N, C-alpha and C positions, 0 to 999 in steps of 0.2 A: 607523204605525198606532197604536202605544201611545205614551204620553207621561207624563212625571212619575213619580209613585210607583206608577202602575198597570202599569208595564212589568214583564213577568215576569222573574224571576231566571234567570240562565243555568243550564243543566242541571247543571253541576258544583257549584252552590251547595248542593245537597242531598246530595252524596256525602261520606262520611267513611270513614276507615280507622283501624284500631288495630293497632299493631305492638308486640308485647311480646318482648323478648329478655332472656335471663338466662344466667348461667354455670351450670355443673353444681353448684356449691357455694355455700352461703350463708356469708358471712364475718361473724362476730360480733366486734366489737371489745370490749375490756374495759369501755369506757364503756357500750356497749349491754347487756352482761351485767349490769353493776351496776344499770342502770336497770330491767331486767327483774326482777331480784331485789328491788329496792325496791318496784316496782309489785305484785309478788306478796305481799310482806310487808304492804304497805299495804292489800291486799284481805283477807288472812287475819287480820290482827291485830284489826280491829274485829269480825269474825265470831266469833273466839274469845272476845273480851271480852264480847260480847253473849250468847253461849251460856253463859259462866260466870256472868254477872249473872242471866240467867233461871233458871239452876239454883239459885243462892243464894236467889233470891226465892221460888221454889216450895218449897224446903226450909224456908225461914223461916216460910212461911204454913201449912205442913202440920204443923209441930212443935208 
């Protein structure tokens, strides 16, 4: 009855499953902890320098 690209897909073509498994503990390697520390420092350092620069600018203009 159907032919070519108009033939309906089989019923299982639309099904999907997701299976997540994990252990009870998350194991952090030293390399991962170092990367986490560097990422945190990389976010905090520009914010600290920006706050310091804004504070100096406001103090310089009000004096």
